[in-house]
C-alpha positions as CSV (number, residue, x, y, z in Angstrom):
1,M,119.9,85.7,99.8
2,S,117.3,83.2,98.8
3,Q,113.9,84.4,97.5
4,R,110.8,82.6,96.4
5,I,108.7,84.5,93.9
6,A,105.6,82.9,92.4
7,P,105.9,82.3,88.7
8,D,104.0,84.8,86.6
9,D,101.4,82.3,85.5
10,E,100.6,81.3,89.1
11,A,101.0,84.7,90.9
12,G,97.4,85.8,90.5
13,R,96.0,82.5,91.9
14,A,98.3,81.8,94.8
15,A,95.6,82.5,97.3
16,G,93.1,80.0,95.7
17,G,90.8,82.7,94.4
18,P,90.6,85.7,92.2
19,P,93.4,88.2,92.8
20,S,92.9,91.5,94.5
21,P,93.9,94.8,92.8
22,G,96.8,95.1,95.1
23,H,98.1,91.7,94.2
24,V,97.8,92.4,90.5
25,A,99.6,95.7,91.0
26,G,102.4,93.9,92.9
27,V,103.0,91.4,90.1
28,L,103.1,94.1,87.5
29,R,105.3,96.3,89.7
30,E,107.8,93.5,90.1
31,R,108.0,92.9,86.3
32,I,108.8,96.6,85.8
33,R,111.4,96.5,88.5
34,V,113.3,93.5,87.1
35,G,113.1,94.7,83.5
36,K,110.5,92.3,82.1
37,L,108.4,95.5,81.3
38,P,111.1,98.1,80.3
39,E,110.5,101.8,80.8
40,H,108.6,103.5,77.9
41,T,107.0,100.2,76.8
42,R,103.2,99.7,76.8
43,L,101.5,97.3,79.1
44,P,99.4,94.5,77.7
45,T,95.8,95.6,77.0
46,Q,93.2,95.3,79.8
47,R,91.6,92.4,78.0
48,A,94.9,90.5,78.0
49,L,95.5,91.2,81.7
50,V,92.0,90.1,82.5
51,E,92.7,86.8,80.8
52,E,96.1,86.4,82.3
53,F,95.0,87.0,85.9
54,G,91.6,85.3,85.6
55,T,89.8,88.4,86.9
56,N,87.6,91.2,85.7
57,R,88.2,94.6,84.2
58,T,87.3,96.4,87.4
59,T,90.1,94.7,89.3
60,I,92.6,95.4,86.5
61,R,91.6,99.1,86.3
62,Q,92.0,99.4,90.1
63,A,95.4,97.8,89.9
64,L,96.6,100.1,87.1
65,A,95.3,103.1,89.1
66,I,97.5,102.0,92.1
67,L,100.5,101.8,89.8
68,E,99.7,105.3,88.4
69,R,99.5,106.8,91.8
70,E,102.9,105.2,92.8
71,G,104.5,106.6,89.6
72,W,105.1,103.2,87.8
73,L,102.8,104.1,84.9
74,S,102.1,107.2,83.0
75,A,98.6,108.6,82.9
76,R,96.4,106.7,80.4
77,G,94.4,108.1,77.5
78,R,91.0,106.7,76.9
79,G,91.3,103.2,75.6
80,A,95.1,103.4,75.3
81,P,97.4,100.9,77.2
82,A,99.4,102.4,80.0
83,V,103.1,103.3,79.4
84,V,105.7,102.0,81.9
85,R,107.8,104.4,84.0
86,V,110.5,103.8,86.6
87,P,109.7,106.1,89.5
88,G,113.2,105.7,91.1
89,Q,114.5,107.8,88.2
90,A,112.1,110.6,88.8
91,G,113.2,111.1,92.4
92,P,112.4,109.7,95.9
93,R,108.9,108.8,96.9
94,P,107.0,109.4,100.2
95,A,107.8,106.9,103.0
96,G,104.1,105.9,103.0
97,V,104.6,104.5,99.5
98,E,108.2,103.5,99.2
99,V,108.6,101.7,102.6
100,V,105.4,99.8,101.9
101,D,106.6,98.8,98.5
102,R,110.1,97.7,99.5
103,I,109.1,95.8,102.6
104,G,106.6,94.0,100.4
105,V,109.5,92.9,98.2
106,A,111.6,92.0,101.3
107,F,108.9,89.6,102.5
108,R,109.3,87.4,99.4
109,A,112.6,86.1,100.9
110,E,112.5,82.8,102.8
111,D,114.2,84.5,105.8
112,V,113.0,88.1,106.3
113,S,115.1,90.5,108.5
114,I,114.2,94.2,109.0
115,D,116.1,96.6,111.3
116,A,114.3,99.9,111.7
117,F,115.4,103.1,113.4
118,C,112.5,105.6,113.7
119,L,110.4,107.8,116.0
120,T,107.3,105.8,116.6
121,A,107.1,102.7,114.3
122,E,103.9,104.1,112.6
123,T,105.3,103.8,109.1
124,L,106.7,100.3,109.8
125,N,103.2,99.2,111.1
126,A,101.6,100.5,107.9
127,A,104.2,98.8,105.7
128,L,103.7,95.4,107.4
129,A,99.9,95.2,106.9
130,A,100.0,93.9,103.3
131,P,102.7,91.2,103.8
132,L,101.2,90.0,107.0
133,M,97.8,89.6,105.3
134,A,99.5,87.7,102.5
135,I,101.0,85.3,105.0
136,S,97.6,84.8,106.7
137,T,96.0,83.9,103.4
138,G,98.8,81.7,102.3
139,R,100.2,83.8,99.5
140,L,103.5,84.2,101.3
141,A,105.2,81.6,103.4
142,P,108.5,82.8,104.8
143,R,110.6,80.4,106.9
144,S,111.5,83.1,109.5
145,I,110.9,86.7,110.3
146,S,113.2,88.8,112.5
147,I,112.3,92.5,113.1
148,R,114.2,94.8,115.4
149,A,112.8,98.3,116.0
150,L,114.9,101.0,117.5
151,L,112.8,103.9,118.7
152,S,113.4,107.2,120.5
153,D,112.9,106.9,124.2
154,P,109.5,108.6,124.8
155,D,110.4,109.1,128.5
156,G,113.7,110.8,127.7
157,P,114.5,114.4,126.9
158,L,113.7,114.9,123.2
159,A,114.0,118.1,121.1
160,Y,110.6,117.4,119.6
161,P,107.6,117.2,119.8
162,R,107.2,120.3,121.9
163,L,104.6,123.0,122.3
164,V,105.4,126.1,120.1
165,A,104.4,128.5,122.9
166,D,105.9,126.6,125.8
167,P,108.8,124.1,125.3
168,A,108.5,122.9,128.9
169,D,104.8,121.8,128.5
170,P,104.8,118.0,129.1
171,R,101.7,117.2,127.0
172,P,103.4,116.8,123.6
173,L,105.8,114.2,125.0
174,A,102.9,112.5,126.8
175,R,101.1,112.3,123.5
176,L,104.2,110.8,121.8
177,R,104.4,108.3,124.6
178,Q,100.9,107.1,123.9
179,I,101.5,106.8,120.1
180,T,104.8,105.0,120.6
181,R,103.4,102.4,122.9
182,T,100.3,101.9,120.7
183,F,102.3,101.2,117.6
184,S,104.9,99.1,119.4
185,A,102.2,96.9,121.0
186,S,100.5,96.5,117.6
187,L,103.8,95.6,116.0
188,R,104.6,93.0,118.6
189,H,101.1,91.5,118.6
190,Q,100.9,91.2,114.8
191,L,104.2,89.4,114.5
192,T,103.9,87.0,117.5
193,S,100.5,86.0,116.3
194,L,102.0,84.6,113.2
195,A,104.1,82.2,115.3
196,E,101.2,81.4,117.6
197,M,99.0,80.4,114.7
198,G,101.7,78.3,113.1
199,L,101.9,80.4,110.0
200,V,105.7,81.2,110.3
201,P,108.0,78.7,112.0
202,K,110.3,81.2,113.5
203,V,109.4,84.8,114.5
204,N,111.5,87.2,116.5
205,V,110.5,90.8,117.3
206,E,112.5,93.1,119.6
207,I,111.8,96.7,120.4
208,R,114.3,98.9,122.1
209,S,114.6,102.6,122.8
210,V,117.5,105.1,122.7
211,P,117.7,108.5,124.3
212,I,118.2,110.2,120.9
213,T,116.1,112.7,119.0
214,P,116.2,111.3,115.5
215,V,117.0,113.5,112.5
216,Q,116.3,110.7,110.0
217,K,114.6,107.3,109.8
218,V,116.5,104.2,108.5
219,Y,115.3,100.8,107.4
220,L,117.7,97.9,106.7
221,L,116.0,95.1,104.6
222,N,117.4,91.6,104.5
223,G,120.9,92.9,104.9
224,A,120.9,94.0,101.3
225,E,119.0,97.3,101.1
226,V,118.9,100.6,103.0
227,L,116.0,103.1,103.0
228,T,116.6,106.5,104.6
229,A,114.5,109.6,105.0
230,Y,115.0,112.9,106.8
231,Y,112.6,114.1,109.5
232,E,111.6,117.6,108.7
233,V,110.4,119.5,111.8
234,V,107.2,121.5,111.1
235,P,104.6,123.4,113.2
236,R,101.2,121.7,113.2
237,V,98.0,121.4,115.3
238,V,97.2,118.1,117.0
239,E,94.5,117.0,119.4
240,Y,95.4,115.6,122.8
241,E,92.9,114.9,125.6
242,Q,90.2,117.0,123.7
243,E,92.5,120.0,123.4
244,Q,94.1,121.5,120.3
245,L,97.9,121.9,120.7
246,E,100.2,123.7,118.3
247,I,103.4,121.8,118.4
248,Y,106.7,121.4,116.5
249,D,106.5,117.8,115.2
250,V,107.6,115.6,112.3
251,L,105.5,113.8,109.7
252,G,107.1,110.5,109.0
253,L,104.7,109.1,106.4
254,S,105.2,112.0,104.0
255,S,109.0,112.2,104.3
256,K,110.9,111.3,101.1
257,I,112.7,108.0,101.1
258,F,116.1,107.5,99.5
259,R,117.0,103.9,98.6
260,S,120.4,102.2,98.2
261,S,121.2,98.6,97.3
262,S,123.9,99.1,94.7
263,D,126.6,100.2,97.2
264,P,127.6,97.2,99.5
265,A,129.9,99.5,101.5
266,F,127.0,101.9,102.4
267,V,124.7,99.0,103.3
268,E,127.4,97.4,105.5
269,E,128.2,100.7,107.2
270,S,124.6,101.4,107.8
271,Q,124.2,98.0,109.4
272,R,127.3,98.7,111.6
273,W,125.8,102.0,112.7
274,F,122.5,100.3,113.7
275,E,124.3,97.6,115.6
276,S,126.4,100.2,117.5
277,L,123.2,101.8,118.9
278,W,121.4,98.5,119.4
279,S,124.3,97.0,121.5
280,T,125.3,100.0,123.5
281,L,122.7,102.8,124.3
282,A,119.5,100.9,123.6
283,E,117.3,99.5,126.3
284,P,114.1,97.3,126.0
285,L,111.1,99.5,125.5
286,T,108.6,99.3,128.4
287,L,105.0,99.2,127.1
288,G,103.3,99.2,130.4
């Protein structure tokens, strides 16, 4: 798998201007991940980081705050450099953090491929926001992007979401249908726009549905890494057509992600499982 990562001395200036806090955090996060900044060591001082990235202390403080929230740095004392942590050793992180992080890394490859099995594609949409922005500003330039999203059929019989008081009430599934089509349309539009604007030479996005109620979500990244998370069913109140509904539902963004890249057999078997659904039960998702 070929990857292009900007050298450290150019990473903060790849967009032709001062780096954002998110970009600085991304560079430091990658250094921690590959061992350039080992666990329990101190980061360079804020003054040193300001000089390296050609920015100001406010941007550096915001970048460090991002890494602290994600678990990559320990809490800092006043004036003391932050200490490196490796969050993977402390346990799984929420999908809203881990999927965003790992898809951001996946987009540094020349040829990006993502296969996703999930309920609505909400988490996938959120995770694609940062790399697609980086492409639009010239900070990333993949040669090709291929994304296949396999979603639960919103028109099929699903075990959830359903009204707590009346499982036969059609409104929870009607709400799910709206959400699924909204995120699917957004996913398709964002990716095809890259090709239309000439930013990525080859873009392929396919969305299919299967008549299955998912018990977990799965992301396969560049054929080399698997992210999985369980869907926990919980009662909650949602609004639909100006009414409050108490339903059994799942919260995908807060589910904990488990990551595997060190076991080639598991990655291969996960890919075979996805292909089996994609090539047999799946049908193109109708957005109309």
